[in-house]
C-alpha positions as CSV (number, residue, x, y, z in Angstrom):
1,M,13.3,-0.4,-24.0
2,P,15.9,-3.0,-23.1
3,N,19.3,-3.5,-24.5
4,W,19.2,-6.4,-26.9
5,A,21.2,-9.6,-27.0
6,Y,21.9,-10.8,-30.5
7,N,22.0,-14.6,-30.7
8,T,23.0,-17.0,-33.5
9,M,22.2,-20.6,-32.8
10,T,22.8,-23.8,-34.9
11,V,21.2,-27.1,-34.2
12,E,22.4,-30.1,-36.1
13,S,21.9,-33.8,-36.2
14,D,24.9,-36.1,-35.6
15,G,23.9,-37.9,-38.8
16,S,22.2,-40.9,-37.2
17,E,18.6,-41.8,-37.6
18,T,18.0,-40.8,-34.0
19,G,19.7,-37.5,-34.5
20,D,17.6,-36.8,-37.6
21,E,14.4,-37.6,-35.7
22,Q,15.5,-35.4,-32.8
23,L,16.2,-32.5,-35.1
24,R,12.7,-32.8,-36.6
25,C,11.2,-32.9,-33.1
26,F,13.2,-29.9,-32.0
27,V,12.0,-27.9,-35.0
28,N,8.4,-28.9,-34.5
29,T,8.6,-27.9,-30.8
30,A,10.7,-24.8,-30.9
31,I,9.5,-23.2,-34.2
32,T,6.0,-21.8,-34.6
33,E,3.8,-22.3,-37.6
34,D,4.7,-18.8,-38.9
35,G,8.4,-19.6,-38.7
36,N,9.5,-18.0,-35.4
37,L,11.5,-19.4,-32.5
38,T,9.6,-19.6,-29.3
39,F,10.9,-20.7,-25.9
40,S,7.4,-21.7,-24.8
41,G,7.6,-24.9,-27.0
42,H,10.0,-26.5,-24.5
43,L,9.2,-24.4,-21.5
44,P,5.5,-23.3,-21.6
45,M,4.5,-20.6,-19.2
46,P,1.5,-21.4,-16.9
47,E,-1.5,-19.5,-18.3
48,E,-2.3,-18.1,-14.8
49,L,0.8,-15.9,-15.0
50,D,-0.4,-14.1,-18.1
51,I,-1.9,-11.1,-16.3
52,G,-0.9,-8.3,-18.7
53,N,1.0,-5.3,-17.3
54,A,2.1,-6.4,-13.8
55,P,2.0,-3.8,-11.0
56,H,4.4,-4.1,-8.1
57,A,3.7,-7.0,-5.8
58,G,2.0,-5.1,-3.1
59,I,0.6,-8.1,-1.2
60,K,3.3,-9.9,0.8
61,D,1.2,-11.9,3.3
62,D,-2.3,-12.8,4.4
63,A,-2.7,-9.6,6.4
64,S,-2.0,-7.4,3.4
65,L,-4.3,-9.7,1.4
66,M,-7.2,-9.0,3.8
67,D,-6.5,-5.3,3.7
68,A,-6.7,-5.4,-0.1
69,I,-10.0,-7.2,0.1
70,R,-11.4,-4.5,2.4
71,Q,-10.3,-1.8,0.0
72,I,-12.0,-3.5,-2.9
73,R,-15.3,-3.8,-0.9
74,N,-15.1,-0.1,0.0
75,P,-17.4,1.8,-2.3
76,E,-15.1,4.9,-2.1
77,T,-12.1,3.1,-3.6
78,A,-11.5,4.3,-7.1
79,G,-12.1,1.9,-10.0
80,W,-8.5,1.9,-11.2
81,K,-7.3,1.1,-7.6
82,K,-9.7,-1.9,-7.4
83,E,-8.3,-3.2,-10.7
84,T,-4.8,-2.9,-9.4
85,L,-5.7,-4.6,-6.1
86,L,-7.4,-7.5,-7.9
87,K,-4.3,-8.0,-10.1
88,Q,-2.1,-7.9,-7.0
89,I,-4.3,-10.5,-5.3
90,K,-3.9,-12.7,-8.4
91,M,-0.1,-12.2,-8.3
92,Y,-0.1,-13.2,-4.6
93,Q,-2.1,-16.4,-5.3
94,N,0.2,-17.2,-8.2
95,L,3.2,-16.9,-6.0
96,K,1.7,-19.3,-3.4
97,T,0.6,-21.9,-5.9
98,I,3.1,-21.6,-8.8
99,G,6.1,-20.0,-7.2
100,Y,6.1,-16.9,-9.5
101,N,3.8,-13.9,-9.3
102,S,3.6,-12.9,-13.0
103,W,4.8,-13.7,-16.5
104,Y,7.7,-11.3,-16.0
105,D,9.0,-13.1,-12.9
106,W,8.5,-16.5,-14.6
107,N,10.1,-15.6,-17.9
108,S,13.1,-13.9,-16.3
109,N,13.8,-16.9,-14.0
110,V,12.9,-19.8,-16.2
111,W,13.7,-18.6,-19.7
112,G,16.4,-16.2,-18.6
113,T,14.9,-13.2,-20.5
114,K,11.8,-11.1,-20.0
115,W,10.3,-11.8,-23.4
116,D,10.1,-14.6,-25.9
117,A,12.5,-14.7,-28.8
118,A,12.2,-11.7,-31.2
119,D,13.1,-11.0,-34.8
120,S,13.7,-14.6,-35.7
121,N,15.4,-15.5,-38.9
122,I,15.7,-19.2,-39.7
123,D,17.8,-20.9,-42.4
124,T,17.7,-24.6,-43.0
125,H,20.5,-26.8,-44.4
126,T,21.1,-30.5,-44.8
127,G,21.2,-31.9,-41.3
128,G,20.5,-28.8,-39.4
129,I,19.1,-25.3,-39.0
130,E,20.6,-21.8,-38.1
131,I,18.4,-19.5,-36.0
132,R,19.2,-15.8,-35.5
133,F,17.1,-14.1,-32.9
134,N,17.2,-11.3,-30.3
135,T,16.4,-11.4,-26.6
136,A,16.0,-8.7,-24.0
137,W,19.0,-8.0,-21.9
138,D,20.7,-11.4,-22.0
139,M,20.8,-14.7,-23.8
140,P,18.0,-17.2,-22.8
141,R,20.2,-18.9,-20.3
142,G,17.4,-20.9,-18.6
143,W,15.9,-22.1,-21.8
144,L,19.3,-23.0,-23.3
145,S,20.4,-24.9,-20.1
146,H,17.1,-26.8,-20.3
147,I,17.3,-28.0,-23.9
148,V,21.0,-29.0,-23.9
149,K,20.2,-31.4,-21.1
150,L,17.1,-32.9,-22.6
151,P,17.3,-36.7,-23.5
152,E,15.4,-35.9,-26.7
153,C,18.3,-33.6,-27.7
154,S,21.0,-36.0,-26.9
155,Q,22.1,-36.6,-30.5
156,L,22.0,-33.0,-31.5
157,R,25.0,-30.6,-31.8
158,I,23.9,-27.2,-30.4
159,N,25.9,-24.0,-30.6
160,L,24.9,-20.6,-29.5
161,V,26.8,-17.3,-29.9
162,C,25.5,-14.3,-28.0
163,E,26.5,-10.6,-28.6
164,A,25.2,-8.3,-26.0
165,E,24.2,-4.7,-27.0
166,G,26.1,-2.2,-24.9
167,E,29.2,-4.5,-24.7
168,S,30.8,-3.3,-28.0
169,V,34.1,-1.5,-28.5
170,L,35.9,0.3,-31.2
171,L,38.7,-1.6,-33.0
172,D,41.3,-0.1,-35.2
173,E,42.4,-1.5,-38.6
174,N,44.7,-4.0,-36.7
175,G,41.9,-5.3,-34.5
176,K,43.2,-3.4,-31.4
177,E,40.7,-1.7,-29.1
178,R,40.8,2.1,-29.1
179,E,39.1,4.8,-27.2
180,Y,36.1,6.6,-28.5
181,N,36.5,10.2,-29.4
182,E,33.5,12.4,-30.0
183,E,35.3,13.9,-33.0
184,D,35.7,10.5,-34.5
185,D,33.9,9.9,-37.8
186,T,32.8,6.4,-36.7
187,E,30.1,4.3,-38.2
188,Y,28.2,1.3,-36.8
189,N,30.5,-1.1,-38.5
190,D,33.4,0.3,-36.5
191,W,32.0,-1.2,-33.3
192,Y,32.6,-4.8,-32.5
193,H,31.0,-7.0,-29.8
194,S,32.5,-9.4,-27.4
195,G,31.0,-12.9,-27.6
196,E,29.6,-15.6,-25.3
197,Y,29.6,-19.2,-26.5
198,V,27.7,-22.2,-25.4
199,S,28.3,-25.5,-27.2
200,K,26.9,-29.0,-26.8
201,E,28.2,-32.1,-28.6
202,P,26.1,-35.1,-29.4
203,S,26.2,-37.9,-26.8
204,V,28.6,-40.8,-27.6
205,N,27.7,-44.3,-26.4
206,G,25.0,-43.1,-24.1
207,E,27.4,-40.9,-22.1
208,E,26.5,-37.3,-21.0
209,S,27.0,-34.7,-23.7
210,I,30.0,-32.4,-23.4
211,I,28.9,-28.9,-22.8
212,T,31.3,-25.9,-23.0
213,H,30.8,-22.3,-22.1
214,T,33.4,-19.7,-23.1
215,T,33.7,-15.9,-23.7
216,K,35.9,-13.9,-26.1
217,T,36.7,-10.2,-26.2
218,A,36.2,-8.3,-29.4
219,E,40.0,-8.4,-30.0
220,Q,40.1,-12.1,-29.6
221,R,37.2,-12.5,-32.1
222,W,39.0,-10.3,-34.6
223,K,42.2,-12.3,-34.2
224,D,40.2,-15.5,-34.8
225,G,38.7,-14.1,-38.0
226,E,35.1,-14.0,-36.8
227,F,34.6,-10.5,-38.3
228,N,36.0,-11.3,-41.8
């Protein structure tokens, strides 16, 4: 199982008719019919890459491809081995035609995380939505980088805060980091995460949107009142 990254994202219109329409289009594209966030709305994965559990990419060139074909044609080759070889051939073909050998390779490089968004929780308010969701290992950097630069999101204000599992520390009652002691009677609420922030402002007069990327330690977030 991966470490999880916990994401809170807000998407808001700038209040203009264009912004309101862009917000509706974003929701229709990014949110499924059953109310979950999906990265595939804006960045759909090619169907050819959906090969199930992917073995290691054992075929590196045409010579190893021909060797795999010979093994498949050999009646003494075990059935499970033939299935693995067929999948490896498909991965090799995908790499040559698409540039990625499987869904794992594509998701990790294009979305920035191995799986689609998990455990979505969506709240709507006037002029915007808040989406809480989890991702494997890291925030969806590729997907986020894609949508903040889309012309059809130009009049949207987009903010994402990511807390990575495994990057939490203990803070004392004054918000100062302290060392963990096995004899401590600590609870989950005693641990606090650092945060990574990506923000995009709506475009003004057709100019490029201002995009900022910052990080804060748990101590900084405590000082700024984020844990109150």
